[in-house]
Backbone as a printed PyTorch tensor [residue, N CA C, xyz], in Angstrom:
tensor([[[115.9450,  91.4560,  79.8570],
         [117.2430,  91.9410,  80.3170],
         [117.0490,  92.9880,  81.4150]],

        [[117.8070,  92.8350,  82.5120],
         [117.6640,  93.7340,  83.6460],
         [118.3380,  95.0680,  83.3500]],

        [[117.5710,  96.1580,  83.4140],
         [118.1280,  97.4890,  83.1830],
         [118.8630,  97.9680,  84.4240]],

        [[119.9800,  98.6260,  84.2240],
         [120.7760,  99.1120,  85.3410],
         [120.2390, 100.4500,  85.8330]],

        [[120.0440, 100.5540,  87.1560],
         [119.5850, 101.7830,  87.7830],
         [120.8090, 102.5820,  88.2190]],

        [[120.9800, 103.7630,  87.6470],
         [122.0910, 104.6350,  88.0260],
         [121.6670, 105.4250,  89.2710]],

        [[122.3320, 105.1340,  90.3920],
         [121.8970, 105.6000,  91.7060],
         [122.9070, 106.5650,  92.3160]],

        [[122.3700, 107.5900,  92.9760],
         [123.2070, 108.5130,  93.7500],
         [122.7690, 108.4720,  95.2020]],

        [[123.7390, 108.4120,  96.1190],
         [123.4650, 108.3530,  97.5520],
         [123.8500, 109.6830,  98.1940]],

        [[122.9300, 110.2870,  98.9320],
         [123.2330, 111.5270,  99.6530],
         [122.8950, 111.3540, 101.1310]],

        [[123.9290, 111.4150, 101.9670],
         [123.7890, 111.2830, 103.4150],
         [124.9930, 111.9640, 104.0410]],

        [[124.7920, 112.6780, 105.1590],
         [125.9020, 113.4110, 105.7530],
         [126.8190, 112.5370, 106.6020]],

        [[126.4770, 111.2560, 106.7780],
         [127.3290, 110.3400, 107.5490],
         [128.1300, 109.4650, 106.5880]],

        [[129.4600, 109.6090, 106.6260],
         [130.3250, 108.8780, 105.6990],
         [130.1700, 107.3700, 105.8570]],

        [[130.0060, 106.9040, 107.0820],
         [129.8830, 105.4660, 107.3230],
         [128.5970, 104.9180, 106.7140]],

        [[127.5260, 105.6890, 106.8150],
         [126.2540, 105.2790, 106.2150],
         [126.3910, 105.2060, 104.6980]],

        [[127.0060, 106.2380, 104.0980],
         [127.1960, 106.2320, 102.6480],
         [128.0340, 105.0410, 102.2040]],

        [[129.1030, 104.7700, 102.9490],
         [129.9940, 103.6670, 102.5800],
         [129.2620, 102.3280, 102.6510]],

        [[128.4740, 102.1490, 103.7210],
         [127.7280, 100.9010, 103.8600],
         [126.6900, 100.7240, 102.7680]],

        [[125.9640, 101.7910, 102.4640],
         [124.9580, 101.7350, 101.4030],
         [125.6090, 101.4850, 100.0430]],

        [[126.7100, 102.1760,  99.7910],
         [127.3920, 102.0210,  98.4980],
         [127.9010, 100.6010,  98.3180]],

        [[128.4370, 100.0180,  99.3800],
         [128.9510,  98.6490,  99.2750],
         [127.8170,  97.6580,  99.0410]],

        [[126.7430,  97.7950,  99.8070],
         [125.6160,  96.8740,  99.6710],
         [124.9230,  97.0320,  98.3310]],

        [[124.5570,  98.2620,  97.9930],
         [123.8020,  98.4970,  96.7600],
         [124.6700,  98.2830,  95.5230]],

        [[125.9570,  98.6040,  95.6340],
         [126.8490,  98.4350,  94.4980],
         [127.0400,  96.9850,  94.0960]],

        [[126.7940,  96.0600,  95.0290],
         [126.9030,  94.6370,  94.7440],
         [125.5500,  94.0000,  94.4540]],

        [[124.5090,  94.8230,  94.3590],
         [123.1630,  94.3190,  94.0690],
         [122.9250,  94.3370,  92.5700]],

        [[122.3810,  93.2580,  92.0110],
         [122.1600,  93.1930,  90.5620],
         [121.2820,  94.3410,  90.0680]],

        [[121.7110,  94.9500,  88.9730],
         [120.8940,  95.9820,  88.3460],
         [121.0390,  97.3610,  88.9440]],

        [[121.9680,  97.5540,  89.8910],
         [122.1550,  98.8700,  90.5130],
         [123.6100,  99.2960,  90.3730]],

        [[123.8240, 100.5180,  89.9140],
         [125.1540, 101.0860,  89.7600],
         [125.2090, 102.3920,  90.5450]],

        [[125.9780, 102.3980,  91.6350],
         [126.1340, 103.6200,  92.4290],
         [127.1380, 104.5140,  91.7080]],

        [[126.6340, 105.5830,  91.1000],
         [127.4800, 106.4220,  90.2390],
         [127.9840, 107.6780,  90.9380]],

        [[127.3910, 108.0250,  92.0900],
         [127.8270, 109.2510,  92.7750],
         [127.3730, 109.2230,  94.2260]],

        [[128.0820, 110.0030,  95.0440],
         [127.7180, 110.1830,  96.4440],
         [127.8510, 111.6650,  96.7930]],

        [[127.0820, 112.0980,  97.7970],
         [127.1940, 113.4740,  98.2760],
         [126.9370, 113.4900,  99.7750]],

        [[127.5580, 114.4470, 100.4590],
         [127.4270, 114.5290, 101.9120],
         [126.4280, 115.5880, 102.3550]],

        [[125.8910, 116.3550, 101.3950],
         [124.9360, 117.3920, 101.7560],
         [124.2710, 117.9830, 100.5320]],

        [[123.3520, 118.9020, 100.7650],
         [122.5540, 119.4570,  99.6890],
         [123.3530, 120.2150,  98.6430]],

        [[124.3190, 121.0440,  99.0870],
         [125.1030, 121.8380,  98.1390],
         [125.9310, 120.9370,  97.2260]],

        [[126.5830, 119.9350,  97.8160],
         [127.3820, 119.0050,  97.0230],
         [126.4960, 118.2010,  96.0820]],

        [[125.3250, 117.8210,  96.5650],
         [124.3740, 117.0750,  95.7440],
         [123.9890, 117.8670,  94.4970]],

        [[123.6010, 119.1240,  94.6770],
         [123.1740, 119.9500,  93.5440],
         [124.3150, 120.1440,  92.5470]],

        [[125.5320, 120.2670,  93.0660],
         [126.6870, 120.4230,  92.1840],
         [126.9160, 119.1620,  91.3610]],

        [[126.8350, 117.9960,  91.9970],
         [127.0950, 116.7470,  91.2890],
         [125.9840, 116.3880,  90.3130]],

        [[124.7620, 116.8120,  90.6130],
         [123.6620, 116.5350,  89.6890],
         [123.8710, 117.2290,  88.3460]],

        [[124.5650, 118.3520,  88.3610],
         [124.8220, 119.0720,  87.1090],
         [125.7860, 118.3160,  86.2030]],

        [[126.5920, 117.4220,  86.8040],
         [127.6150, 116.7300,  86.0220],
         [127.3850, 115.2300,  85.8920]],

        [[126.3600, 114.7030,  86.5560],
         [126.1740, 113.2580,  86.5940],
         [124.7430, 112.8950,  86.2090]],

        [[124.6070, 111.9570,  85.2920],
         [123.2700, 111.4750,  84.9200],
         [122.8800, 110.3410,  85.8520]],

        [[121.7640, 110.4910,  86.5370],
         [121.2950, 109.4350,  87.4270],
         [119.8260, 109.1320,  87.1450]],

        [[119.4070, 107.9390,  87.5590],
         [118.0090, 107.5330,  87.4180],
         [117.2410, 107.7110,  88.7150]],

        [[117.9560, 107.6000,  89.8420],
         [117.2800, 107.6410,  91.1380],
         [118.2140, 108.2200,  92.1860]],

        [[117.6470, 109.0780,  93.0300],
         [118.3990, 109.6870,  94.1240],
         [117.9260, 109.1020,  95.4500]],

        [[118.8530, 108.5230,  96.2120],
         [118.5590, 108.0410,  97.5590],
         [118.9970, 109.1460,  98.5160]],

        [[118.0360, 109.7280,  99.2260],
         [118.2750, 110.9990,  99.9250],
         [117.9350, 110.9310, 101.4010]],

        [[118.8960, 111.3320, 102.2360],
         [118.6420, 111.4910, 103.6630],
         [117.7790, 112.7290, 103.8610]],

        [[116.8780, 112.6810, 104.8270],
         [115.9290, 113.7880, 105.0240],
         [116.5530, 114.9360, 105.8220]],

        [[117.4610, 114.6180, 106.7520],
         [117.9960, 115.6430, 107.6420],
         [119.5080, 115.7220, 107.5080]],

        [[120.0110, 116.8460, 106.9870],
         [121.4420, 117.0730, 106.8120],
         [121.7440, 118.5330, 107.0910]],

        [[123.0160, 118.8710, 107.3800],
         [123.3730, 120.2870, 107.5530],
         [123.1270, 121.0650, 106.2610]],

        [[122.8110, 122.3470, 106.3930],
         [122.5470, 123.1690, 105.2180],
         [121.1670, 122.8800, 104.6540]],

        [[120.9980, 123.1080, 103.3650],
         [119.6980, 122.8550, 102.7420],
         [119.4100, 121.3610, 102.7520]],

        [[118.2390, 120.9890, 103.2160],
         [117.8760, 119.5710, 103.2900],
         [116.3590, 119.4670, 103.3990]],

        [[115.8910, 118.2490, 103.6000],
         [114.4740, 118.0160, 103.8070],
         [113.6270, 118.4370, 102.6320]],

        [[112.4210, 118.9140, 102.9390],
         [111.4880, 119.2680, 101.8680],
         [111.9820, 120.4310, 101.0160]],

        [[112.7880, 121.3240, 101.6100],
         [113.3300, 122.4420, 100.8310],
         [114.2700, 121.9400,  99.7400]],

        [[115.1150, 120.9690, 100.0870],
         [116.0440, 120.4030,  99.1070],
         [115.2910, 119.6100,  98.0470]],

        [[114.3020, 118.8420,  98.4760],
         [113.5050, 118.0590,  97.5260],
         [112.8170, 118.9830,  96.5270]],

        [[112.1990, 120.0530,  97.0330],
         [111.5120, 120.9990,  96.1510],
         [112.4890, 121.6730,  95.1900]],

        [[113.6930, 121.9980,  95.6730],
         [114.7070, 122.6070,  94.8080],
         [115.1040, 121.6490,  93.6860]],

        [[115.3470, 120.3900,  94.0370],
         [115.7300, 119.3890,  93.0300],
         [114.6260, 119.2250,  91.9930]],

        [[113.3800, 119.1240,  92.4610],
         [112.2620, 118.8930,  91.5370],
         [112.0140, 120.0940,  90.6350]],

        [[112.3310, 121.2850,  91.1170],
         [112.1520, 122.4670,  90.2710],
         [113.1580, 122.4930,  89.1230]],

        [[114.3260, 121.8960,  89.3510],
         [115.3680, 121.8580,  88.3190],
         [115.2660, 120.5950,  87.4770]],

        [[114.9770, 119.4750,  88.1590],
         [114.8890, 118.1740,  87.4850],
         [113.5190, 117.5650,  87.7890]],

        [[112.4780, 118.0120,  87.1190],
         [111.1140, 117.5800,  87.4560],
         [110.8690, 116.0790,  87.2980]],

        [[111.6690, 115.4050,  86.4780],
         [111.4760, 113.9670,  86.2720],
         [112.3460, 113.1140,  87.1920]],

        [[113.0880, 113.7480,  88.0870],
         [113.9770, 113.0170,  88.9820],
         [113.1910, 112.1550,  89.9650]],

        [[113.5760, 110.8840,  90.1000],
         [112.9840, 110.0030,  91.0970],
         [113.7830, 110.1330,  92.3950]],

        [[113.0950, 110.4990,  93.4650],
         [113.7560, 110.6980,  94.7580],
         [113.1460, 109.7410,  95.7860]],

        [[113.9730, 108.8650,  96.3350],
         [113.5430, 107.9830,  97.4200],
         [114.1920, 108.4860,  98.7030]],

        [[113.3790, 108.9310,  99.6470],
         [113.8890, 109.4140, 100.9290],
         [114.1560, 108.2200, 101.8390]],

        [[115.3840, 108.1630, 102.3730],
         [115.7640, 107.1610, 103.3600],
         [116.0610, 107.9130, 104.6460]],

        [[115.1610, 107.8160, 105.6180],
         [115.2130, 108.7170, 106.7660],
         [115.1550, 107.9680, 108.0900]],

        [[115.7180, 108.5870, 109.1220],
         [115.6130, 108.0490, 110.4780],
         [114.2570, 108.4010, 111.0980]],

        [[113.5350, 109.3220, 110.4820],
         [112.2560, 109.7840, 111.0290],
         [111.1110, 108.8850, 110.5440]],

        [[110.3400, 108.3520, 111.4750],
         [109.1880, 107.5310, 111.0820],
         [107.8620, 108.2300, 111.3490]],

        [[107.9170, 109.5410, 111.6120],
         [106.6930, 110.2870, 111.8660],
         [105.9640, 110.5510, 110.5410]],

        [[104.6540, 110.3950, 110.5680],
         [103.8720, 110.5730, 109.3500],
         [103.9740, 111.9990, 108.8160]],

        [[104.1070, 112.9920, 109.7260],
         [104.1670, 114.3780, 109.2760],
         [105.4190, 114.6350, 108.4270]],

        [[106.5410, 114.0000, 108.8070],
         [107.7850, 114.1840, 108.0530],
         [107.6480, 113.5690, 106.6650]],

        [[107.1040, 112.3520, 106.6340],
         [106.8930, 111.6790, 105.3500],
         [105.9370, 112.4760, 104.4660]],

        [[104.8970, 113.0250, 105.0710],
         [103.9170, 113.7950, 104.3160],
         [104.5540, 115.0320, 103.6890]],

        [[105.4270, 115.7150, 104.4410],
         [106.0890, 116.9070, 103.9060],
         [107.0200, 116.5320, 102.7520]],

        [[107.7100, 115.4080, 102.8910],
         [108.6190, 114.9580, 101.8260],
         [107.8500, 114.6480, 100.5560]],

        [[106.7290, 113.9570, 100.6830],
         [105.9420, 113.5820,  99.5100],
         [105.3040, 114.8120,  98.8700]],

        [[104.8490, 115.7440,  99.6870],
         [104.2570, 116.9660,  99.1460],
         [105.2930, 117.7840,  98.3860]],

        [[106.5510, 117.7190,  98.8390],
         [107.6170, 118.4660,  98.1760],
         [108.0140, 117.8510,  96.8420]],

        [[107.6470, 116.5680,  96.6420],
         [107.9490, 115.9300,  95.3650],
         [108.6850, 114.6190,  95.4310]],

        [[108.9140, 114.0850,  96.6360],
         [109.5910, 112.7920,  96.7570],
         [108.7550, 111.6980,  96.1060]],

        [[109.4250, 110.7280,  95.5070],
         [108.7390, 109.6130,  94.8630],
         [108.3950, 108.5190,  95.8650]],

        [[109.1320, 108.4640,  96.9680],
         [108.8910, 107.4390,  97.9700],
         [109.5640, 107.8050,  99.2750]],

        [[109.1940, 107.0820, 100.3320],
         [109.7220, 107.3640, 101.6630],
         [109.8870, 106.0450, 102.3950]],

        [[111.0760, 105.8360, 102.9630],
         [111.3410, 104.5980, 103.6910],
         [112.2500, 104.9260, 104.8700]],

        [[112.0890, 104.2180, 105.9680],
         [112.8520, 104.4980, 107.1800],
         [114.1370, 103.6740, 107.2320]],

        [[115.1300, 104.1970, 107.9420],
         [116.4360, 103.5560, 108.0040],
         [116.4420, 102.2590, 108.8060]],

        [[115.3700, 101.9770, 109.5290],
         [115.3200, 100.7080, 110.2520],
         [114.7460,  99.5820, 109.3940]],

        [[114.5740,  99.8370, 108.0950],
         [114.0620,  98.7990, 107.2050],
         [115.1400,  97.7490, 106.9520]],

        [[114.7330,  96.6050, 106.4390],
         [115.6860,  95.5500, 106.1000],
         [116.3750,  95.8860, 104.7810]],

        [[117.5730,  95.3570, 104.5440],
         [118.2450,  95.5880, 103.2590],
         [117.3870,  95.1800, 102.0590]],

        [[116.6620,  94.0670, 102.2000],
         [115.8290,  93.6040, 101.0970],
         [114.6810,  94.5710, 100.8180]],

        [[114.1320,  95.1580, 101.8790],
         [113.0560,  96.1350, 101.7080],
         [113.5610,  97.3800, 100.9910]],

        [[114.7820,  97.8000, 101.3190],
         [115.3720,  98.9530, 100.6410],
         [115.5560,  98.6590,  99.1570]],

        [[116.0520,  97.4770,  98.8370],
         [116.2090,  97.0860,  97.4360],
         [114.8710,  97.1060,  96.7050]],

        [[113.8560,  96.5660,  97.3660],
         [112.5110,  96.5430,  96.7790],
         [112.0190,  97.9660,  96.5120]],

        [[112.2540,  98.8590,  97.4690],
         [111.8090, 100.2440,  97.3200],
         [112.5230, 100.9290,  96.1570]],

        [[113.8320, 100.7240,  96.0520],
         [114.6050, 101.3390,  94.9700],
         [114.0830, 100.8620,  93.6220]],

        [[113.8890,  99.5750,  93.4980],
         [113.4370,  99.0210,  92.2150],
         [111.9980,  99.4320,  91.9130]],

        [[111.1830,  99.5610,  92.9490],
         [109.7980,  99.9800,  92.7480],
         [109.7340, 101.4290,  92.2550]],

        [[110.5240, 102.2950,  92.8760],
         [110.5410, 103.6980,  92.4670],
         [111.0900, 103.8330,  91.0520]],

        [[112.1530, 103.0900,  90.7430],
         [112.7360, 103.1560,  89.4030],
         [111.7540, 102.6750,  88.3450]],

        [[110.9390, 101.6790,  88.6930],
         [110.0150, 101.0890,  87.7190],
         [108.6970, 101.8480,  87.6110]],

        [[108.1790, 102.3150,  88.7510],
         [106.8290, 102.8930,  88.7670],
         [106.7900, 104.3530,  89.2010]],

        [[107.9040, 104.8600,  89.7530],
         [107.9350, 106.2500,  90.1940],
         [107.2950, 106.4890,  91.5400]],

        [[107.0710, 105.4210,  92.3340],
         [106.4280, 105.6190,  93.6410],
         [106.7240, 104.4550,  94.5840]],

        [[106.7340, 104.7620,  95.8970],
         [106.8630, 103.7060,  96.9180],
         [106.5270, 104.2840,  98.2810]],

        [[105.7220, 103.5500,  99.0190],
         [105.5140, 103.7970, 100.4470],
         [105.4670, 102.4300, 101.1180]],

        [[106.3110, 102.2180, 102.1380],
         [106.2400, 100.9190, 102.7880],
         [104.9470, 100.8110, 103.5930]],

        [[104.5820,  99.5910, 103.9100],
         [103.2880,  99.3250, 104.5360],
         [103.1370, 100.0610, 105.8630]],

        [[104.2160, 100.0740, 106.6560],
         [104.1370, 100.7060, 107.9710],
         [103.8820, 102.2060, 107.8490]],

        [[104.5800, 102.8620, 106.9220],
         [104.3790, 104.3040, 106.7520],
         [103.0100, 104.5950, 106.1510]],

        [[102.5730, 103.7590, 105.2110],
         [101.2430, 103.9470, 104.6300],
         [100.1760, 103.8740, 105.7210]],

        [[100.3780, 102.9610, 106.6760],
         [ 99.4130, 102.8280, 107.7740],
         [ 99.4300, 104.0670, 108.6660]],

        [[100.6290, 104.5870, 108.9550],
         [100.7160, 105.7990, 109.7750],
         [100.0220, 106.9810, 109.0920]],

        [[100.2330, 107.0940, 107.7900],
         [ 99.5940, 108.1820, 107.0540],
         [ 98.0790, 108.0050, 107.0340]],

        [[ 97.6410, 106.7500, 106.9580],
         [ 96.2070, 106.4840, 106.9750],
         [ 95.5920, 106.9090, 108.2980]],

        [[ 96.2550, 106.5640, 109.4030],
         [ 95.7530, 106.9520, 110.7230],
         [ 95.7740, 108.4710, 110.8870]],

        [[ 96.8430, 109.1070, 110.3660],
         [ 96.9340, 110.5670, 110.4690],
         [ 95.7960, 111.2290, 109.7100]],

        [[ 95.4930, 110.6960, 108.5280],
         [ 94.4050, 111.2660, 107.7360],
         [ 93.0710, 111.0390, 108.4270]],

        [[ 92.8870, 109.8350, 108.9790],
         [ 91.6250, 109.5170, 109.6460],
         [ 91.4280, 110.3800, 110.8910]],

        [[ 92.5140, 110.6640, 111.5910],
         [ 92.4050, 111.4440, 112.8280],
         [ 92.0060, 112.8870, 112.5730]],

        [[ 92.1850, 113.3400, 111.3360],
         [ 91.7760, 114.7060, 111.0040],
         [ 90.2680, 114.8360, 110.8850]],

        [[ 89.5950, 113.6740, 110.8210],
         [ 88.1460, 113.6660, 110.7870],
         [ 87.5620, 114.1890, 109.5010]],

        [[ 88.3480, 114.1650, 108.4310],
         [ 87.8450, 114.6910, 107.1750],
         [ 87.2210, 113.5750, 106.3640]],

        [[ 86.1470, 113.8660, 105.6970],
         [ 85.4300, 112.8900, 104.8870],
         [ 86.1250, 112.7410, 103.5500]],

        [[ 86.6360, 111.5350, 103.2870],
         [ 87.3370, 111.2950, 102.0280],
         [ 86.3840, 111.3000, 100.8560]],

        [[ 85.1590, 110.8120, 101.0890],
         [ 84.1840, 110.8010, 100.0100],
         [ 83.6930, 112.2210,  99.8080]],

        [[ 83.5250, 112.6190,  98.5830],
         [ 83.1660, 113.9960,  98.3150],
         [ 84.1040, 114.6140,  97.3060]],

        [[ 85.0560, 113.7880,  96.8340],
         [ 85.9700, 114.2240,  95.7890],
         [ 85.4960, 113.7200,  94.4340]],

        [[ 84.2290, 113.3000,  94.3830],
         [ 83.6620, 112.8350,  93.1340],
         [ 83.8890, 111.3650,  92.8610]],

        [[ 84.5090, 110.6530,  93.8070],
         [ 84.7980, 109.2360,  93.6230],
         [ 83.7520, 108.3770,  94.3360]],

        [[ 83.4030, 107.2610,  93.6990],
         [ 82.5220, 106.2920,  94.3610],
         [ 83.3310, 105.5370,  95.4100]],

        [[ 82.6430, 104.7580,  96.2480],
         [ 83.3340, 103.9830,  97.2740],
         [ 84.3440, 103.0330,  96.6480]],

        [[ 83.9580, 102.3670,  95.5500],
         [ 84.8700, 101.4340,  94.8890],
         [ 86.0550, 102.1790,  94.2810]],

        [[ 85.7930, 103.3270,  93.6610],
         [ 86.8740, 104.1190,  93.0850],
         [ 87.8280, 104.6030,  94.1720]],

        [[ 87.2860, 104.9300,  95.3400],
         [ 88.1230, 105.3640,  96.4490],
         [ 89.0190, 104.2190,  96.9190]],

        [[ 88.4770, 102.9920,  96.9410],
         [ 89.2840, 101.8300,  97.2940],
         [ 90.4340, 101.6600,  96.3070]],

        [[ 90.1250, 101.7560,  95.0290],
         [ 91.1400, 101.6210,  93.9910],
         [ 92.1590, 102.7510,  94.1050]],

        [[ 91.6640, 103.9640,  94.3430],
         [ 92.5350, 105.1300,  94.5190],
         [ 93.5630, 104.8850,  95.6160]],

        [[ 93.1130, 104.3960,  96.7720],
         [ 94.0240, 104.1530,  97.8940],
         [ 95.0920, 103.1260,  97.5380]],

        [[ 94.6800, 102.0820,  96.8290],
         [ 95.6210, 101.0280,  96.4640],
         [ 96.6260, 101.5130,  95.4230]],

        [[ 96.1910, 102.3610,  94.5010],
         [ 97.1120, 102.9420,  93.5200],
         [ 98.1750, 103.7630,  94.2440]],

        [[ 97.7380, 104.5830,  95.1910],
         [ 98.6530, 105.4470,  95.9300],
         [ 99.6360, 104.6210,  96.7610]],

        [[ 99.2030, 103.4510,  97.2230],
         [100.0800, 102.5690,  97.9780],
         [101.0910, 101.8530,  97.0810]],

        [[100.9590, 102.0210,  95.7740],
         [101.9230, 101.4330,  94.8560],
         [101.4980, 100.1290,  94.2200]],

        [[100.2160,  99.7410,  94.3930],
         [ 99.7330,  98.4860,  93.8200],
         [ 99.5270,  98.6420,  92.3050]],

        [[ 99.8200,  97.5660,  91.5830],
         [ 99.5930,  97.5460,  90.1430],
         [ 98.1240,  97.2450,  89.8460]],

        [[ 97.7300,  97.4130,  88.5900],
         [ 96.3560,  97.1120,  88.1800],
         [ 96.0140,  95.6550,  88.4890]],

        [[ 96.9360,  94.7510,  88.2020],
         [ 96.6950,  93.3250,  88.4640],
         [ 96.5720,  93.0390,  89.9520]],

        [[ 97.4330,  93.6740,  90.7540],
         [ 97.3890,  93.4750,  92.2090],
         [ 96.0790,  94.0060,  92.7860]],

        [[ 95.6280,  95.1550,  92.2890],
         [ 94.3620,  95.7320,  92.7510],
         [ 93.2030,  94.7990,  92.3990]],

        [[ 93.2290,  94.2770,  91.1820],
         [ 92.1640,  93.3680,  90.7540],
         [ 92.0830,  92.1460,  91.6600]],

        [[ 93.2290,  91.5780,  91.9710],
         [ 93.2520,  90.3920,  92.8370],
         [ 92.7660,  90.7260,  94.2440]],

        [[ 93.2050,  91.8730,  94.7820],
         [ 92.8520,  92.2250,  96.1520],
         [ 91.3610,  92.5370,  96.2960]],

        [[ 90.7720,  93.1460,  95.2670],
         [ 89.3610,  93.5430,  95.3280],
         [ 88.4330,  92.5270,  94.6530]],

        [[ 89.0220,  91.4250,  94.1370],
         [ 88.2370,  90.3670,  93.4890],
         [ 87.4210,  90.9160,  92.3060]],

        [[ 88.1130,  91.7080,  91.4770],
         [ 87.5000,  92.2290,  90.2610],
         [ 88.4220,  91.8810,  89.0900]],

        [[ 87.9450,  92.0640,  87.8800],
         [ 88.7670,  91.7540,  86.7170],
         [ 89.8030,  92.8450,  86.4830]],

        [[ 90.8690,  92.4910,  85.7410],
         [ 91.8880,  93.4810,  85.3930],
         [ 91.2720,  94.6350,  84.5990]],

        [[ 90.3290,  94.3080,  83.7200],
         [ 89.6840,  95.3340,  82.9030],
         [ 88.9000,  96.3100,  83.7720]],

        [[ 88.1620,  95.7720,  84.7600],
         [ 87.3940,  96.6310,  85.6640],
         [ 88.3190,  97.5100,  86.4880]],

        [[ 89.4170,  96.9090,  86.9550],
         [ 90.4060,  97.6640,  87.7210],
         [ 90.9810,  98.8070,  86.8950]],

        [[ 91.3000,  98.5280,  85.6270],
         [ 91.8390,  99.5500,  84.7380],
         [ 90.8130, 100.6440,  84.4600]],

        [[ 89.5530, 100.2470,  84.3180],
         [ 88.4770, 101.2230,  84.0800],
         [ 88.3310, 102.1690,  85.2620]],

        [[ 88.3740, 101.6060,  86.4740],
         [ 88.2900, 102.4450,  87.6760],
         [ 89.4420, 103.4460,  87.7100]],

        [[ 90.6480, 102.9880,  87.3490],
         [ 91.8010, 103.8800,  87.3560],
         [ 91.6030, 105.0300,  86.3660]],

        [[ 91.1260, 104.7170,  85.1960],
         [ 90.8690, 105.7600,  84.1880],
         [ 89.8310, 106.7550,  84.6820]],

        [[ 88.7770, 106.2420,  85.3300],
         [ 87.7290, 107.1160,  85.8650],
         [ 88.2750, 108.0430,  86.9450]],

        [[ 89.1700, 107.4980,  87.7790],
         [ 89.7580, 108.2960,  88.8620],
         [ 90.5680, 109.4450,  88.2800]],

        [[ 91.4150, 109.1230,  87.3060],
         [ 92.2150, 110.1770,  86.6690],
         [ 91.3060, 111.2400,  86.0380]],

        [[ 90.2320, 110.7840,  85.3850],
         [ 89.3320, 111.7190,  84.7300],
         [ 88.5850, 112.6000,  85.7090]],

        [[ 88.0470, 112.0000,  86.7790],
         [ 87.2630, 112.7700,  87.7540],
         [ 88.1140, 113.7860,  88.5140]],

        [[ 89.3730, 113.4080,  88.8190],
         [ 90.2290, 114.3000,  89.5940],
         [ 91.0460, 115.2360,  88.7060]],

        [[ 91.0290, 114.9800,  87.3910],
         [ 91.7770, 115.8210,  86.4720],
         [ 93.2810, 115.6870,  86.6270]],

        [[ 93.7290, 114.4780,  86.9960],
         [ 95.1550, 114.2340,  87.2110],
         [ 95.6470, 113.2070,  86.1980]],

        [[ 96.8820, 113.3790,  85.7270],
         [ 97.3760, 112.5350,  84.6390],
         [ 98.2890, 111.4120,  85.0920]],

        [[ 99.0290, 111.5940,  86.1800],
         [100.0220, 110.5990,  86.5820],
         [ 99.7570, 110.0850,  87.9820]],

        [[100.3910, 108.9640,  88.3090],
         [100.2760, 108.3940,  89.6570],
         [100.9230, 109.3260,  90.6760]],

        [[102.0320, 109.9680,  90.2860],
         [102.6870, 110.9120,  91.1990],
         [101.7300, 112.0320,  91.5970]],

        [[100.9200, 112.4970,  90.6360],
         [ 99.9370, 113.5390,  90.9360],
         [ 98.8540, 113.0100,  91.8690]],

        [[ 98.4870, 111.7330,  91.7170],
         [ 97.5000, 111.1330,  92.6230],
         [ 98.0410, 111.0810,  94.0430]],

        [[ 99.3380, 110.7190,  94.1910],
         [ 99.9480, 110.6550,  95.5180],
         [ 99.9400, 112.0330,  96.1760]],

        [[100.3490, 113.0470,  95.4020],
         [100.3510, 114.4040,  95.9560],
         [ 98.9410, 114.8650,  96.3210]],

        [[ 97.9730, 114.5030,  95.4740],
         [ 96.5780, 114.8600,  95.7470],
         [ 96.1140, 114.2140,  97.0510]],

        [[ 96.4630, 112.9400,  97.2440],
         [ 96.0590, 112.2150,  98.4560],
         [ 96.6240, 112.8810,  99.7010]],

        [[ 97.8790, 113.3190,  99.6120],
         [ 98.5150, 113.9550, 100.7670],
         [ 97.9320, 115.3430, 101.0160]],

        [[ 97.7870, 116.1170,  99.9620],
         [ 97.2900, 117.4840, 100.1040],
         [ 95.8640, 117.5260, 100.6350]],

        [[ 95.0400, 116.5270, 100.2380],
         [ 93.6460, 116.5090, 100.6680],
         [ 93.4040, 115.5640, 101.8340]],

        [[ 94.5170, 115.0420, 102.4100],
         [ 94.4490, 114.1970, 103.6090],
         [ 93.5600, 112.9770, 103.3730]],

        [[ 93.6800, 112.3940, 102.1960],
         [ 93.0070, 111.1320, 101.9100],
         [ 93.8630, 109.9820, 102.4110]],

        [[ 93.2260, 108.8660, 102.6940],
         [ 93.9630, 107.7150, 103.1900],
         [ 94.8950, 107.2340, 102.0950]],

        [[ 96.1560, 107.0580, 102.4200],
         [ 97.1270, 106.5480, 101.4620],
         [ 97.7260, 105.2430, 101.9440]]])
């Protein structure tokens, strides 16, 4: 049975909110339960509305961006936040993820890609589209920092990158031509070596240490 995702849309453009609400509201398994035009209204409505996922514009008047994300996460640490932004710069995405966003997607994406991102974040707590993941990878590589040296083997580093990109254990196994059990073992080793418990913590670690994501 398909579980319904209770979604809130926050964007300072009324036309954008209306279009998103109409499209997403007619998508199976998604219930748009609230809308907000800015950070102050968003924080007020969060106190009165139970939601599973917040679809958030990155740039709005008043409190917005990473400051708003950090404020939300400090009050609602389990909140899933998917940033839907006009900015495709890796630095903007990196700041959003460091602040606590669960995923980042650009407004020039297709409607189907947005649906995929929403469902991925609701199910796994993370999403980065391929194009943004590539930009972040190039940004990390351009810093000239050696990714190896965090206690991970080359194979573990490969698995680490794929986990951060949102791949499942089965998907990683298929991509690396290893068994599901081996893939799961590598994941356990990564969590143990880095002292991190969740995938969200792995994503933040990758961004903070400029590892390829």
